[in-house]
N, C-alpha and C positions, 0 to 999 in steps of 0.2 A: 709651614713656620720651620724655622731651622731650629734642630736640636742645640742645647747648649753646649760650648766647647768642651771638650774632655780634658781632664786633668792631666798635667805631663810638663815635659820640659818644651821650652818655647819652639816653634815649628819654625822652618826657614818661609821669608815670602815667598808665594808663587810666581813664576812668570809667565806673562802672557807668550803665546807663541806668535801671535800677530795681533797688530794694535788697530783694532775697529775703526772705521771712519768716525771723525767728530761728529757728534750731534749735539752737542753743547754748546751754549752762546756764551762767549764773551762778557755778555751782558751784567752775569752773574758778579763779576769781580767789583763793578763798584759797588754793588749792594753790600757785599761781604765785606769790602774794606772800610764800609762807612759805618760797620757796628760797632756799638761799644764794646771794648774790651776787659773795662774796669770792673773788678768786683773784690771782695772779700776773700783771702786764702780759707781753704778749710779741707779736711780729710774726707776723703770716699772709700768706701770698702767696696771688696770686689762682690759681683752678684752672687748670691745664694744660688748654691745647687750649679753653680758655673765655674769656668776657671778663667784666670787673668793672665793665662800664659799666650802671648802673641809673640809677634816677631820683635826681636830684640831691640830694634833702631825704634819700632813703636812705642814699646812699653817702657825703655827706661826712664828714669824719672831726669830731672834737668841737672844733671852733674856738671860740674864745672865744665865748659866746654874750651876748645883750644884756645890760646891766647890771640889766635888770628886764624880764621877760616881761609884756605887757600880760594874758597869759592868767592869771596869778595875780590879777587882779581880777574874772576871770570866776566868777561863782556856781556854774556847770557843774563848772569844773576846780575850784575849791574844795571841793566835795563829793566829788570824785572823789580829791582828793589824800590823804582819809585811808584809801584802799583799800577803801572801802566797796562793797560789789558791786553795790548797787543804783545807787550812784551811778555806779561805772565803767561798767554797763550804759547809763544815761542818757546818759553823755559818748559811748559809742559810739556810739549811736542817733541822736544829734544831730548828729555830725561825720562818721561814717563812717571807713573806712579813710584814706581822703585827708586828711582833716581832722587825723587822728591822727598820720600819717607828716609831715605838714608842721610838726607842733608837734615833732616831736624833736629840730630844730636848736634847739629853746629850753634844752636841757640840763636840769639839775638835775632837782628834784621834777616839772615839767612833763614832762620825758622820761621819768622812771620811770612816770608816771602814763598818760602815753600808750602806754608799753609794756604796760604792766598791761590797759589797755582794748582794744588791738587785736584780742587773739583774741576778743572779745564783739561786735565789728562785725558786722553782715550781709554784708557785702562783705569780709570780712577778706582772703581770697585775694589782692586786690589789693595787698597790702602785703607779700607774701613777696619779691616781685624787691628792694624797698628794703631789707628786713630782711636778705636774704642780701649785699647789698653793703655794708651798713653793717657786718656780721660779722666783714667779710675786712679792714675798716679800724681797726676799734677794738681797744681793748684792756682788761684787768682787768675789773672789776667793769660796766664798760658793755657789754663783749661778752658777758659772762656772761646779762646780762638782754636783751640783743638775742637772744641765742639761744634764751633762755628763752619769749620772746614769738614768735619761728620756730616753736618746737614746738609752741607753745600755738593756734597759726594752722594749722601742717601736722597738726597730730591732731585739728581737729575731723572730727565725722562728715560723711562723703561724702554728699550730697544729689545729685538727678538733674538739676540744673541744669549747665550747662557751665562749667568754669572761666572766671573772669571776665579773667585774665591769664596765659594758657598760658606765653608766654615769660617774663616774670616769675618764675612757678612753675619752668621751666628753670632761671634763674638761681641761683635758690635753692638748687636740687638741686646744683647744681656747687659752689656755696658751702659749704655743709655737708659735701659729700664732701673738699673740699680740707683742709677744718680738722678733719675727723674723721682724715683720713690724715696729718696732720702732727704727727710724735711729737715736735716740739719747743715745742708748744702745753701749756698746761697740762692734766692728765687731765680736769678737771671740764668745761672747755670742749669737749673733744674729746668727752666721754661727751653732751652736750646734742646736739652734732651729730649724733652716732651715732642718737640717738633722733629727732630731727627727720629725719635721711636714711630711717630705717624708716617713719617716717609719712608721707614722700614716695613712697617705695618701693610701699606699700599703695594709693597712687593711680596707679601705674603712671607716676611722674614721673622714677624713675630706676631702674636695675639694681641690685638687693638683693645681687648677686654683687660689686659693689665697694663694698660699707659693711665696714669692718674689724671681725674678730671678736675681736681682743684684748681689747678694751674691757667684753666680754659676761662676765656671772658666772659663776663656774666651774661 
């Protein structure tokens, strides 16, 4: 189980020296794109004993995006905007997790496209920390979309390689536990957080005993 993230200034998102061969299937996209994103806004606190300091691109609130993102004119983004699995996979291949996380600040369709593509990146686990931090500071539909992306990354099949960013994974684990245990948040958000927490627990990143059971099916 990863230790809770330490307090301090936001750290830079680590870079992978080499991106491993893809093992994840693009069939995930169809399921993720179909998920409901509607929910009522609500605030969430940082996990007790943990830190919400994460990569600035992931933890930044949804401040006013640029009037027009230059990515809107990029053919790679244009192809992926239609939620086409092949287009999303190509975007993930081209940019990797780092490039997709950087695009989250653009908001709108670019943000939605980046969140759909993130679980398809070969180095997707680099995004766990930024996604966890962003889930703590967003609300409503944006938080739901962030949690869906986090679940997609956390639920990728385990492989033999080491986690690219263990500290970021620990931050994500603390974030989803905080959301899952916050009874003031929308039930659908908490359910997504519980699912993500269970996926991270399977990877020994958190104690499954800390995951609330009240949202489990009867």
